[in-house]
N, CA, C, O and the ligand as a Tripos MOL2 file, in Angstrom:
@<TRIPOS>MOLECULE
protein
  297   295    75     0     0
PROTEIN
NO_CHARGES

@<TRIPOS>ATOM
      1 N          10.6340   -3.8270    6.5140 N.3       1 MET1
      2 CA          9.7140   -4.3610    7.4900 C.3       1 MET1
      3 C           9.7130   -5.8320    7.4570 C.2       1 MET1
      4 O           9.1250   -6.3970    6.5350 O.2       1 MET1
      5 N          10.3570   -6.5550    8.4390 N.am      2 ASP2
      6 CA         10.4520   -8.0270    8.2620 C.3       2 ASP2
      7 C           9.2570   -8.7640    8.2440 C.2       2 ASP2
      8 O           9.1530   -9.7830    7.5620 O.2       2 ASP2
      9 N           8.1240   -8.2210    9.1130 N.am      3 PHE3
     10 CA          7.0060   -8.9140    9.1490 C.3       3 PHE3
     11 C           6.1550   -9.0790    7.8950 C.2       3 PHE3
     12 O           5.1140   -9.7360    7.8800 O.2       3 PHE3
     13 N           6.6010   -8.5210    6.9790 N.am      4 LEU4
     14 CA          6.0530   -8.5270    5.6730 C.3       4 LEU4
     15 C           6.5480   -9.6390    4.6720 C.2       4 LEU4
     16 O           6.1510   -9.6590    3.5070 O.2       4 LEU4
     17 N           7.3500  -10.4740    5.1320 N.am      5 GLU5
     18 CA          7.9370  -11.3600    4.2910 C.3       5 GLU5
     19 C           6.9180  -12.2470    3.7240 C.2       5 GLU5
     20 O           7.0980  -12.6550    2.5770 O.2       5 GLU5
     21 N           5.8460  -12.6090    4.3910 N.am      6 ASP6
     22 CA          4.9810  -13.5580    3.9340 C.3       6 ASP6
     23 C           3.6960  -12.8290    3.3190 C.2       6 ASP6
     24 O           2.5870  -13.3560    3.2370 O.2       6 ASP6
     25 N           4.0380  -11.4590    2.8750 N.am      7 ILE7
     26 CA          2.8950  -10.7980    2.2100 C.3       7 ILE7
     27 C           3.5570  -10.5000    0.8340 C.2       7 ILE7
     28 O           4.6550   -9.9500    0.7500 O.2       7 ILE7
     29 N           2.7910  -10.9150   -0.2860 N.am      8 GLU8
     30 CA          3.0660  -10.5030   -1.7240 C.3       8 GLU8
     31 C           2.3480   -9.2690   -1.9940 C.2       8 GLU8
     32 O           1.1560   -9.1430   -1.7130 O.2       8 GLU8
     33 N           3.1110   -8.2730   -2.5850 N.am      9 ILE9
     34 CA          2.6230   -6.9940   -3.1100 C.3       9 ILE9
     35 C           2.5490   -7.2310   -4.6990 C.2       9 ILE9
     36 O           3.6150   -7.4380   -5.2780 O.2       9 ILE9
     37 N           1.5280   -7.2160   -5.3270 N.am     10 LEU10
     38 CA          1.4960   -7.2350   -6.7140 C.3      10 LEU10
     39 C           2.0230   -5.9490   -7.3770 C.2      10 LEU10
     40 O           2.3070   -4.9470   -6.7220 O.2      10 LEU10
     41 N           2.1390   -6.0370   -8.7330 N.am     11 ASP11
     42 CA          2.5210   -4.8830   -9.4400 C.3      11 ASP11
     43 C           1.5070   -3.9490   -9.6040 C.2      11 ASP11
     44 O           0.3710   -4.4110   -9.4980 O.2      11 ASP11
     45 N           1.6170   -2.5950   -9.8640 N.am     12 CYS12
     46 CA          0.7980   -1.6790  -10.0880 C.3      12 CYS12
     47 C          -0.2920   -2.1620  -10.9230 C.2      12 CYS12
     48 O          -0.0240   -2.6830  -12.0050 O.2      12 CYS12
     49 N          -1.7120   -2.0180  -10.4550 N.am     13 PRO13
     50 CA         -2.7610   -2.4220  -11.3300 C.3      13 PRO13
     51 C          -2.9290   -1.5170  -12.4450 C.2      13 PRO13
     52 O          -3.4520   -1.9310  -13.4800 O.2      13 PRO13
     53 N          -2.4700   -0.1240  -12.3160 N.am     14 ILE14
     54 CA         -2.6630    0.5160  -13.5060 C.3      14 ILE14
     55 C          -1.7120    0.7310  -14.3690 C.2      14 ILE14
     56 O          -1.9860    0.8830  -15.5600 O.2      14 ILE14
     57 N          -0.4720    0.7790  -13.9190 N.am     15 CYS15
     58 CA          0.6870    0.9090  -14.8730 C.3      15 CYS15
     59 C           1.5920   -0.2530  -14.9160 C.2      15 CYS15
     60 O           2.4600   -0.2940  -15.7880 O.2      15 CYS15
     61 N           1.4600   -1.2650  -13.9960 N.am     16 GLY16
     62 CA          2.2890   -2.4390  -13.9260 C.3      16 GLY16
     63 C           3.7280   -2.1300  -13.3300 C.2      16 GLY16
     64 O           4.6890   -2.8800  -13.5020 O.2      16 GLY16
     65 N           3.7700   -0.9790  -12.6320 N.am     17 GLY17
     66 CA          4.9230   -0.7240  -12.1060 C.3      17 GLY17
     67 C           5.2600   -1.2930  -10.6820 C.2      17 GLY17
     68 O           4.3830   -1.9180  -10.0840 O.2      17 GLY17
     69 N           6.3690   -1.1220  -10.1720 N.am     18 ALA18
     70 CA          6.8130   -1.5360   -8.9550 C.3      18 ALA18
     71 C           5.9390   -0.8740   -7.6350 C.2      18 ALA18
     72 O           5.8130    0.3460   -7.5240 O.2      18 ALA18
     73 N           5.4410   -1.6960   -6.7980 N.am     19 ALA19
     74 CA          4.8140   -1.1520   -5.7110 C.3      19 ALA19
     75 C           5.6390   -1.3370   -4.4340 C.2      19 ALA19
     76 O           6.4770   -2.2260   -4.2860 O.2      19 ALA19
     77 N           5.2780   -0.2940   -3.4180 N.am     20 LEU20
     78 CA          6.0030   -0.1940   -2.2460 C.3      20 LEU20
     79 C           5.1550    0.0470   -1.1250 C.2      20 LEU20
     80 O           4.3270    0.9550   -1.1840 O.2      20 LEU20
     81 N           5.2640   -0.6220   -0.1740 N.am     21 LEU21
     82 CA          4.6200   -0.2390    1.1750 C.3      21 LEU21
     83 C           5.2180    0.8470    1.8260 C.2      21 LEU21
     84 O           6.4250    0.8260    2.0650 O.2      21 LEU21
     85 N           4.4670    1.8510    2.1580 N.am     22 GLU22
     86 CA          5.1080    2.9580    2.8660 C.3      22 GLU22
     87 C           4.3820    3.2580    4.1610 C.2      22 GLU22
     88 O           3.1760    3.0530    4.3000 O.2      22 GLU22
     89 N           5.1670    3.7500    5.0960 N.am     23 GLU23
     90 CA          4.6480    4.0760    6.4280 C.3      23 GLU23
     91 C           4.8480    5.5160    6.6240 C.2      23 GLU23
     92 O           5.9240    6.0530    6.3600 O.2      23 GLU23
     93 N           3.7810    6.1840    7.1040 N.am     24 GLU24
     94 CA          3.6970    7.4650    7.2830 C.3      24 GLU24
     95 C           3.6870    8.0170    8.6200 C.2      24 GLU24
     96 O           2.6710    7.9220    9.3080 O.2      24 GLU24
     97 N           4.8330    8.6420    9.0870 N.am     25 ASN25
     98 CA          4.9980    9.2820   10.2760 C.3      25 ASN25
     99 C           4.3390    8.2150   11.4580 C.2      25 ASN25
    100 O           3.6850    8.7090   12.3780 O.2      25 ASN25
    101 N           4.5000    7.0540   11.3990 N.am     26 GLY26
    102 CA          4.3000    6.0940   12.3520 C.3      26 GLY26
    103 C           2.8940    5.9150   12.8970 C.2      26 GLY26
    104 O           2.6050    5.5000   14.0200 O.2      26 GLY26
    105 N           2.0390    6.3010   11.9050 N.am     27 TRP27
    106 CA          0.5610    6.0870   12.2180 C.3      27 TRP27
    107 C          -0.3230    5.5990   11.3140 C.2      27 TRP27
    108 O          -1.4660    5.2940   11.6550 O.2      27 TRP27
    109 N           0.1640    5.4620    9.9330 N.am     28 CYS28
    110 CA         -0.5900    4.7860    8.9750 C.3      28 CYS28
    111 C           0.2630    4.0930    7.9490 C.2      28 CYS28
    112 O           1.4410    4.4500    7.9440 O.2      28 CYS28
    113 N          -0.0680    3.2430    7.1420 N.am     29 LEU29
    114 CA          0.3540    2.5820    6.1720 C.3      29 LEU29
    115 C          -0.4530    2.6420    4.7360 C.2      29 LEU29
    116 O          -1.6760    2.7730    4.6870 O.2      29 LEU29
    117 N           0.3180    2.5390    3.6750 N.am     30 TYR30
    118 CA         -0.4640    2.5870    2.4130 C.3      30 TYR30
    119 C           0.5180    2.0020    1.4530 C.2      30 TYR30
    120 O           1.7100    1.9000    1.7450 O.2      30 TYR30
    121 N           0.0120    1.6070    0.2800 N.am     31 VAL31
    122 CA          0.9320    1.0570   -0.7570 C.3      31 VAL31
    123 C           0.9650    2.0070   -1.8830 C.2      31 VAL31
    124 O          -0.1090    2.5230   -2.1930 O.2      31 VAL31
    125 N           2.0330    2.3250   -2.5510 N.am     32 THR32
    126 CA          2.2440    3.1230   -3.6630 C.3      32 THR32
    127 C           2.8780    2.7940   -4.6370 C.2      32 THR32
    128 O           3.8170    2.0270   -4.4280 O.2      32 THR32
    129 N           2.6510    3.1750   -5.8500 N.am     33 CYS33
    130 CA          3.3910    2.8780   -7.0580 C.3      33 CYS33
    131 C           4.5700    3.8090   -7.3120 C.2      33 CYS33
    132 O           4.4670    5.0360   -7.3170 O.2      33 CYS33
    133 N           5.6120    3.1850   -7.5060 N.am     34 LEU34
    134 CA          6.8720    3.9050   -7.6850 C.3      34 LEU34
    135 C           6.9340    4.7300   -9.0920 C.2      34 LEU34
    136 O           7.7140    5.6410   -9.3700 O.2      34 LEU34
    137 N           6.0440    4.2450   -9.7930 N.am     35 ASP35
    138 CA          6.1140    4.8910  -11.2550 C.3      35 ASP35
    139 C           5.1670    5.7520  -11.6210 C.2      35 ASP35
    140 O           5.5120    6.7760  -12.2110 O.2      35 ASP35
    141 N           3.7380    5.4930  -11.3290 N.am     36 CYS36
    142 CA          2.6420    6.5810  -11.6860 C.3      36 CYS36
    143 C           2.2540    7.1970  -10.2280 C.2      36 CYS36
    144 O           1.5760    8.2230  -10.2930 O.2      36 CYS36
    145 N           2.5150    6.8220   -9.1800 N.am     37 GLY37
    146 CA          2.1900    7.5030   -8.0200 C.3      37 GLY37
    147 C           0.9550    7.1560   -7.3730 C.2      37 GLY37
    148 O           0.6960    7.6150   -6.2600 O.2      37 GLY37
    149 N           0.1490    6.3590   -7.9980 N.am     38 CYS38
    150 CA         -1.2180    5.9680   -7.4920 C.3      38 CYS38
    151 C          -0.9130    5.2600   -5.9990 C.2      38 CYS38
    152 O           0.2190    4.8670   -5.7170 O.2      38 CYS38
    153 N          -1.8660    5.1600   -5.2240 N.am     39 SER39
    154 CA         -1.8010    4.6660   -3.9650 C.3      39 SER39
    155 C          -3.1470    3.9560   -3.4710 C.2      39 SER39
    156 O          -4.1970    4.0670   -4.1040 O.2      39 SER39
    157 N          -3.0390    3.2610   -2.3580 N.am     40 THR40
    158 CA         -4.3050    2.8030   -1.5350 C.3      40 THR40
    159 C          -4.5450    3.9090   -0.5990 C.2      40 THR40
    160 O          -3.7080    4.7900   -0.4000 O.2      40 THR40
    161 N          -5.8080    3.8540    0.0330 N.am     41 ALA41
    162 CA         -6.0670    4.7170    1.0620 C.3      41 ALA41
    163 C          -5.1220    4.4620    2.1230 C.2      41 ALA41
    164 O          -4.4600    3.4270    2.1950 O.2      41 ALA41
    165 N          -5.0630    5.5060    3.0230 N.am     42 GLU42
    166 CA         -4.1210    5.1370    4.3050 C.3      42 GLU42
    167 C          -4.9880    4.4160    5.3970 C.2      42 GLU42
    168 O          -6.0950    4.7530    5.8190 O.2      42 GLU42
    169 N          -4.1980    3.3150    5.7600 N.am     43 ILE43
    170 CA         -4.7160    2.5890    6.8780 C.3      43 ILE43
    171 C          -4.0960    2.7550    8.2510 C.2      43 ILE43
    172 O          -2.9950    2.2940    8.5530 O.2      43 ILE43
    173 N          -4.8210    3.3910    8.9960 N.am     44 PRO44
    174 CA         -4.1920    3.6660   10.3410 C.3      44 PRO44
    175 C          -3.9370    2.6370   11.2200 C.2      44 PRO44
    176 O          -4.5350    1.5670   11.1080 O.2      44 PRO44
    177 N          -2.9490    2.8770   12.2650 N.am     45 PHE45
    178 CA         -2.7140    1.8040   13.1160 C.3      45 PHE45
    179 C          -2.2160    2.5400   14.4270 C.2      45 PHE45
    180 O          -1.8010    3.6980   14.3860 O.2      45 PHE45
    181 N          -2.2820    1.8260   15.5490 N.am     46 LYS46
    182 CA         -1.8940    2.3550   16.8730 C.3      46 LYS46
    183 C          -1.0050    1.8510   17.6970 C.2      46 LYS46
    184 O          -0.6420    2.4090   18.7320 O.2      46 LYS46
    185 N          -0.5170    0.5400   17.2030 N.am     47 ASN47
    186 CA          0.5730   -0.2550   17.7860 C.3      47 ASN47
    187 C           1.0270   -1.3260   16.8330 C.2      47 ASN47
    188 O           0.5470   -1.6080   15.7350 O.2      47 ASN47
    189 N           2.0400   -1.8680   17.4630 N.am     48 GLU48
    190 CA          2.7920   -2.9170   16.5270 C.3      48 GLU48
    191 C           1.8510   -3.9870   15.9850 C.2      48 GLU48
    192 O           1.9330   -4.3930   14.8260 O.2      48 GLU48
    193 N           0.9490   -4.4300   16.8710 N.am     49 GLU49
    194 CA         -0.0760   -5.5620   16.3870 C.3      49 GLU49
    195 C          -0.8110   -4.9290   15.3140 C.2      49 GLU49
    196 O          -0.8010   -5.4830   14.2150 O.2      49 GLU49
    197 N          -1.4820   -3.7860   15.4830 N.am     50 GLU50
    198 CA         -2.4400   -3.1010   14.4040 C.3      50 GLU50
    199 C          -1.6060   -2.7960   13.2270 C.2      50 GLU50
    200 O          -2.0790   -2.8030   12.0910 O.2      50 GLU50
    201 N          -0.2710   -2.5050   13.5000 N.am     51 LYS51
    202 CA          0.5900   -2.1190   12.3280 C.3      51 LYS51
    203 C           0.5770   -3.5160   11.1360 C.2      51 LYS51
    204 O           0.3810   -3.4460    9.9230 O.2      51 LYS51
    205 N           0.8110   -4.5320   11.8340 N.am     52 LYS52
    206 CA          0.8640   -5.7930   11.0210 C.3      52 LYS52
    207 C          -0.3730   -5.9600   10.2160 C.2      52 LYS52
    208 O          -0.3380   -6.1580    9.0020 O.2      52 LYS52
    209 N          -1.5720   -5.8700   10.9750 N.am     53 ASP53
    210 CA         -2.9660   -5.9480   10.4550 C.3      53 ASP53
    211 C          -3.1350   -4.7610    9.3170 C.2      53 ASP53
    212 O          -3.7090   -5.0120    8.2570 O.2      53 ASP53
    213 N          -2.6590   -3.6000    9.5730 N.am     54 ALA54
    214 CA         -2.8470   -2.5530    8.6910 C.3      54 ALA54
    215 C          -2.0010   -2.6480    7.4200 C.2      54 ALA54
    216 O          -2.3470   -2.1260    6.3610 O.2      54 ALA54
    217 N          -0.9130   -3.3200    7.5800 N.am     55 ALA55
    218 CA          0.0580   -3.7240    6.4380 C.3      55 ALA55
    219 C          -0.6860   -4.6330    5.5510 C.2      55 ALA55
    220 O          -0.7780   -4.4000    4.3460 O.2      55 ALA55
    221 N          -1.2770   -5.7730    6.1700 N.am     56 ARG56
    222 CA         -1.8860   -6.7580    5.3720 C.3      56 ARG56
    223 C          -3.2540   -6.1030    4.6770 C.2      56 ARG56
    224 O          -3.6500   -6.4270    3.5570 O.2      56 ARG56
    225 N          -3.7790   -5.3150    5.3710 N.am     57 ARG57
    226 CA         -5.1970   -4.7900    4.8780 C.3      57 ARG57
    227 C          -4.7800   -3.7090    3.5390 C.2      57 ARG57
    228 O          -5.4720   -3.6670    2.5220 O.2      57 ARG57
    229 N          -3.6300   -2.9220    3.7200 N.am     58 ALA58
    230 CA         -3.0920   -2.0910    2.7930 C.3      58 ALA58
    231 C          -2.7250   -3.1300    1.4380 C.2      58 ALA58
    232 O          -3.1750   -2.9380    0.3090 O.2      58 ALA58
    233 N          -2.0130   -4.0100    1.7350 N.am     59 VAL59
    234 CA         -1.4760   -4.7380    0.5590 C.3      59 VAL59
    235 C          -2.8670   -5.4770   -0.2010 C.2      59 VAL59
    236 O          -3.1190   -5.4410   -1.4050 O.2      59 VAL59
    237 N          -3.5550   -6.0490    0.7210 N.am     60 ASN60
    238 CA         -4.7930   -6.6760    0.0190 C.3      60 ASN60
    239 C          -5.5790   -5.5820   -0.7170 C.2      60 ASN60
    240 O          -6.0880   -5.8050   -1.8150 O.2      60 ASN60
    241 N          -5.6630   -4.5160   -0.1590 N.am     61 THR61
    242 CA         -6.3790   -3.4890   -1.0490 C.3      61 THR61
    243 C          -5.8200   -3.1810   -2.1320 C.2      61 THR61
    244 O          -6.4990   -3.0200   -3.1460 O.2      61 THR61
    245 N          -4.4040   -3.0290   -2.1350 N.am     62 TRP62
    246 CA         -3.6470   -2.9740   -3.4110 C.3      62 TRP62
    247 C          -3.9650   -4.1430   -4.4370 C.2      62 TRP62
    248 O          -4.3270   -3.9750   -5.6020 O.2      62 TRP62
    249 N          -3.7800   -5.2660   -3.8440 N.am     63 ASN63
    250 CA         -3.8580   -6.5200   -4.7270 C.3      63 ASN63
    251 C          -5.1040   -6.5810   -5.3980 C.2      63 ASN63
    252 O          -5.2000   -7.1100   -6.5050 O.2      63 ASN63
    253 N          -6.0980   -6.0570   -4.7820 N.am     64 MET64
    254 CA         -7.4380   -6.0760   -5.4490 C.3      64 MET64
    255 C          -7.6230   -4.9300   -6.4820 C.2      64 MET64
    256 O          -8.6370   -4.8300   -7.1720 O.2      64 MET64
    257 N          -6.6700   -4.1520   -6.5350 N.am     65 GLY65
    258 CA         -6.7630   -3.0290   -7.5370 C.3      65 GLY65
    259 C          -7.6900   -1.8250   -7.0810 C.2      65 GLY65
    260 O          -8.1020   -1.0120   -7.9080 O.2      65 GLY65
    261 N          -7.9790   -1.7490   -5.8360 N.am     66 LYS66
    262 CA         -8.6070   -0.6450   -5.1210 C.3      66 LYS66
    263 C          -7.5110    0.5480   -4.8150 C.2      66 LYS66
    264 O          -7.0750    0.7910   -3.6890 O.2      66 LYS66
    265 N          -7.1950    1.1500   -5.8530 N.am     67 VAL67
    266 CA         -6.2020    2.1340   -5.7010 C.3      67 VAL67
    267 C          -6.7180    3.6240   -6.1640 C.2      67 VAL67
    268 O          -7.6270    3.7310   -6.9870 O.2      67 VAL67
    269 N          -6.1510    4.6260   -5.6480 N.am     68 ILE68
    270 CA         -6.5270    5.9560   -6.0280 C.3      68 ILE68
    271 C          -5.3750    6.5180   -6.8310 C.2      68 ILE68
    272 O          -4.2190    6.6400   -6.4270 O.2      68 ILE68
    273 N          -5.8390    6.8390   -8.0070 N.am     69 SER69
    274 CA         -4.7580    7.5470   -9.0870 C.3      69 SER69
    275 C          -4.7120    8.7930   -8.8650 C.2      69 SER69
    276 O          -5.7510    9.4490   -8.7920 O.2      69 SER69
    277 N          -3.4540    9.3630   -8.7120 N.am     70 MET70
    278 CA         -2.9960   10.6610   -8.8350 C.3      70 MET70
    279 C          -2.9580   11.4300  -10.1920 C.2      70 MET70
    280 O          -2.9200   12.6550  -10.3040 O.2      70 MET70
    281 N          -2.9730   10.5710  -11.1430 N.am     71 GLY71
    282 CA         -2.6770   10.9890  -12.5140 C.3      71 GLY71
    283 C          -3.9530   12.0240  -13.1250 C.2      71 GLY71
    284 O          -5.1560   11.8290  -12.9460 O.2      71 GLY71
    285 N          -3.4290   12.9870  -13.7690 N.am     72 PRO72
    286 CA         -4.4930   13.9010  -14.3230 C.3      72 PRO72
    287 C          -5.4830   13.3360  -15.2870 C.2      72 PRO72
    288 O          -5.0840   12.6880  -16.2550 O.2      72 PRO72
    289 N          -6.8800   13.5680  -15.0520 N.am     73 GLY73
    290 CA         -7.6490   13.2860  -16.1540 C.3      73 GLY73
    291 C          -8.2020   11.8150  -16.0590 C.2      73 GLY73
    292 O          -8.7410   11.2680  -17.0210 O.2      73 GLY73
    293 N          -8.0140   11.1440  -14.6970 N.am     74 GLU74
    294 CA         -8.3410    9.8430  -14.6150 C.3      74 GLU74
    295 C          -9.4540    9.6820  -13.5710 C.2      74 GLU74
    296 O          -9.9150    8.5670  -13.3270 O.2      74 GLU74
    297 ZN          1.5840    2.6800  -11.3330 Zn       75 ZN75
@<TRIPOS>BOND
     1     1     2 1
     2     2     3 1
     3     3     4 2
     4     3     5 am
     5     5     6 1
     6     6     7 1
     7     7     8 2
     8     7     9 am
     9     9    10 1
    10    10    11 1
    11    11    12 2
    12    11    13 am
    13    13    14 1
    14    14    15 1
    15    15    16 2
    16    15    17 am
    17    17    18 1
    18    18    19 1
    19    19    20 2
    20    19    21 am
    21    21    22 1
    22    22    23 1
    23    23    24 2
    24    23    25 am
    25    25    26 1
    26    26    27 1
    27    27    28 2
    28    27    29 am
    29    29    30 1
    30    30    31 1
    31    31    32 2
    32    31    33 am
    33    33    34 1
    34    34    35 1
    35    35    36 2
    36    35    37 am
    37    37    38 1
    38    38    39 1
    39    39    40 2
    40    39    41 am
    41    41    42 1
    42    42    43 1
    43    43    44 2
    44    43    45 am
    45    45    46 1
    46    46    47 1
    47    47    48 2
    48    47    49 am
    49    49    50 1
    50    50    51 1
    51    51    52 2
    52    51    53 am
    53    53    54 1
    54    54    55 1
    55    55    56 2
    56    55    57 am
    57    57    58 1
    58    58    59 1
    59    59    60 2
    60    59    61 am
    61    61    62 1
    62    62    63 1
    63    63    64 2
    64    63    65 am
    65    65    66 1
    66    66    67 1
    67    67    68 2
    68    67    69 am
    69    69    70 1
    70    70    71 1
    71    71    72 2
    72    71    73 am
    73    73    74 1
    74    74    75 1
    75    75    76 2
    76    75    77 am
    77    77    78 1
    78    78    79 1
    79    79    80 2
    80    79    81 am
    81    81    82 1
    82    82    83 1
    83    83    84 2
    84    83    85 am
    85    85    86 1
    86    86    87 1
    87    87    88 2
    88    87    89 am
    89    89    90 1
    90    90    91 1
    91    91    92 2
    92    91    93 am
    93    93    94 1
    94    94    95 1
    95    95    96 2
    96    95    97 am
    97    97    98 1
    98    98    99 1
    99    99   100 2
   100    99   101 am
   101   101   102 1
   102   102   103 1
   103   103   104 2
   104   103   105 am
   105   105   106 1
   106   106   107 1
   107   107   108 2
   108   107   109 am
   109   109   110 1
   110   110   111 1
   111   111   112 2
   112   111   113 am
   113   113   114 1
   114   114   115 1
   115   115   116 2
   116   115   117 am
   117   117   118 1
   118   118   119 1
   119   119   120 2
   120   119   121 am
   121   121   122 1
   122   122   123 1
   123   123   124 2
   124   123   125 am
   125   125   126 1
   126   126   127 1
   127   127   128 2
   128   127   129 am
   129   129   130 1
   130   130   131 1
   131   131   132 2
   132   131   133 am
   133   133   134 1
   134   134   135 1
   135   135   136 2
   136   135   137 am
   137   137   138 1
   138   138   139 1
   139   139   140 2
   140   139   141 am
   141   141   142 1
   142   142   143 1
   143   143   144 2
   144   143   145 am
   145   145   146 1
   146   146   147 1
   147   147   148 2
   148   147   149 am
   149   149   150 1
   150   150   151 1
   151   151   152 2
   152   151   153 am
   153   153   154 1
   154   154   155 1
   155   155   156 2
   156   155   157 am
   157   157   158 1
   158   158   159 1
   159   159   160 2
   160   159   161 am
   161   161   162 1
   162   162   163 1
   163   163   164 2
   164   163   165 am
   165   165   166 1
   166   166   167 1
   167   167   168 2
   168   167   169 am
   169   169   170 1
   170   170   171 1
   171   171   172 2
   172   171   173 am
   173   173   174 1
   174   174   175 1
   175   175   176 2
   176   175   177 am
   177   177   178 1
   178   178   179 1
   179   179   180 2
   180   179   181 am
   181   181   182 1
   182   182   183 1
   183   183   184 2
   184   183   185 am
   185   185   186 1
   186   186   187 1
   187   187   188 2
   188   187   189 am
   189   189   190 1
   190   190   191 1
   191   191   192 2
   192   191   193 am
   193   193   194 1
   194   194   195 1
   195   195   196 2
   196   195   197 am
   197   197   198 1
   198   198   199 1
   199   199   200 2
   200   199   201 am
   201   201   202 1
   202   202   203 1
   203   203   204 2
   204   203   205 am
   205   205   206 1
   206   206   207 1
   207   207   208 2
   208   207   209 am
   209   209   210 1
   210   210   211 1
   211   211   212 2
   212   211   213 am
   213   213   214 1
   214   214   215 1
   215   215   216 2
   216   215   217 am
   217   217   218 1
   218   218   219 1
   219   219   220 2
   220   219   221 am
   221   221   222 1
   222   222   223 1
   223   223   224 2
   224   223   225 am
   225   225   226 1
   226   226   227 1
   227   227   228 2
   228   227   229 am
   229   229   230 1
   230   230   231 1
   231   231   232 2
   232   231   233 am
   233   233   234 1
   234   234   235 1
   235   235   236 2
   236   235   237 am
   237   237   238 1
   238   238   239 1
   239   239   240 2
   240   239   241 am
   241   241   242 1
   242   242   243 1
   243   243   244 2
   244   243   245 am
   245   245   246 1
   246   246   247 1
   247   247   248 2
   248   247   249 am
   249   249   250 1
   250   250   251 1
   251   251   252 2
   252   251   253 am
   253   253   254 1
   254   254   255 1
   255   255   256 2
   256   255   257 am
   257   257   258 1
   258   258   259 1
   259   259   260 2
   260   259   261 am
   261   261   262 1
   262   262   263 1
   263   263   264 2
   264   263   265 am
   265   265   266 1
   266   266   267 1
   267   267   268 2
   268   267   269 am
   269   269   270 1
   270   270   271 1
   271   271   272 2
   272   271   273 am
   273   273   274 1
   274   274   275 1
   275   275   276 2
   276   275   277 am
   277   277   278 1
   278   278   279 1
   279   279   280 2
   280   279   281 am
   281   281   282 1
   282   282   283 1
   283   283   284 2
   284   283   285 am
   285   285   286 1
   286   286   287 1
   287   287   288 2
   288   287   289 am
   289   289   290 1
   290   290   291 1
   291   291   292 2
   292   291   293 am
   293   293   294 1
   294   294   295 1
   295   295   296 2
@<TRIPOS>SUBSTRUCTURE
     1 MET1         2 RESIDUE 1 A MET
     2 ASP2         6 RESIDUE 1 A ASP
     3 PHE3        10 RESIDUE 1 A PHE
     4 LEU4        14 RESIDUE 1 A LEU
     5 GLU5        18 RESIDUE 1 A GLU
     6 ASP6        22 RESIDUE 1 A ASP
     7 ILE7        26 RESIDUE 1 A ILE
     8 GLU8        30 RESIDUE 1 A GLU
     9 ILE9        34 RESIDUE 1 A ILE
    10 LEU10       38 RESIDUE 1 A LEU
    11 ASP11       42 RESIDUE 1 A ASP
    12 CYS12       46 RESIDUE 1 A CYS
    13 PRO13       50 RESIDUE 1 A PRO
    14 ILE14       54 RESIDUE 1 A ILE
    15 CYS15       58 RESIDUE 1 A CYS
    16 GLY16       62 RESIDUE 1 A GLY
    17 GLY17       66 RESIDUE 1 A GLY
    18 ALA18       70 RESIDUE 1 A ALA
    19 ALA19       74 RESIDUE 1 A ALA
    20 LEU20       78 RESIDUE 1 A LEU
    21 LEU21       82 RESIDUE 1 A LEU
    22 GLU22       86 RESIDUE 1 A GLU
    23 GLU23       90 RESIDUE 1 A GLU
    24 GLU24       94 RESIDUE 1 A GLU
    25 ASN25       98 RESIDUE 1 A ASN
    26 GLY26      102 RESIDUE 1 A GLY
    27 TRP27      106 RESIDUE 1 A TRP
    28 CYS28      110 RESIDUE 1 A CYS
    29 LEU29      114 RESIDUE 1 A LEU
    30 TYR30      118 RESIDUE 1 A TYR
    31 VAL31      122 RESIDUE 1 A VAL
    32 THR32      126 RESIDUE 1 A THR
    33 CYS33      130 RESIDUE 1 A CYS
    34 LEU34      134 RESIDUE 1 A LEU
    35 ASP35      138 RESIDUE 1 A ASP
    36 CYS36      142 RESIDUE 1 A CYS
    37 GLY37      146 RESIDUE 1 A GLY
    38 CYS38      150 RESIDUE 1 A CYS
    39 SER39      154 RESIDUE 1 A SER
    40 THR40      158 RESIDUE 1 A THR
    41 ALA41      162 RESIDUE 1 A ALA
    42 GLU42      166 RESIDUE 1 A GLU
    43 ILE43      170 RESIDUE 1 A ILE
    44 PRO44      174 RESIDUE 1 A PRO
    45 PHE45      178 RESIDUE 1 A PHE
    46 LYS46      182 RESIDUE 1 A LYS
    47 ASN47      186 RESIDUE 1 A ASN
    48 GLU48      190 RESIDUE 1 A GLU
    49 GLU49      194 RESIDUE 1 A GLU
    50 GLU50      198 RESIDUE 1 A GLU
    51 LYS51      202 RESIDUE 1 A LYS
    52 LYS52      206 RESIDUE 1 A LYS
    53 ASP53      210 RESIDUE 1 A ASP
    54 ALA54      214 RESIDUE 1 A ALA
    55 ALA55      218 RESIDUE 1 A ALA
    56 ARG56      222 RESIDUE 1 A ARG
    57 ARG57      226 RESIDUE 1 A ARG
    58 ALA58      230 RESIDUE 1 A ALA
    59 VAL59      234 RESIDUE 1 A VAL
    60 ASN60      238 RESIDUE 1 A ASN
    61 THR61      242 RESIDUE 1 A THR
    62 TRP62      246 RESIDUE 1 A TRP
    63 ASN63      250 RESIDUE 1 A ASN
    64 MET64      254 RESIDUE 1 A MET
    65 GLY65      258 RESIDUE 1 A GLY
    66 LYS66      262 RESIDUE 1 A LYS
    67 VAL67      266 RESIDUE 1 A VAL
    68 ILE68      270 RESIDUE 1 A ILE
    69 SER69      274 RESIDUE 1 A SER
    70 MET70      278 RESIDUE 1 A MET
    71 GLY71      282 RESIDUE 1 A GLY
    72 PRO72      286 RESIDUE 1 A PRO
    73 GLY73      290 RESIDUE 1 A GLY
    74 GLU74      294 RESIDUE 1 A GLU
    75 ZN75       297 GROUP 0 **** ****
């Protein structure tokens, strides 16, 4: 997604692993960790303009450490 060039995604706040911005079936975006599987809430969008905004919000949420851990017992 080339419009993300100016957005920096920090490493996972839980495990320090690499993070990835994922698009889900063309209606929402979220950031997930490739190592531990935690992720942000899904940010929905309706069009390309909203998609850019959703991507920034997802990354900002991630960078603030507001993530949902899928790990057991956490
Ligand atoms: Zn992680």
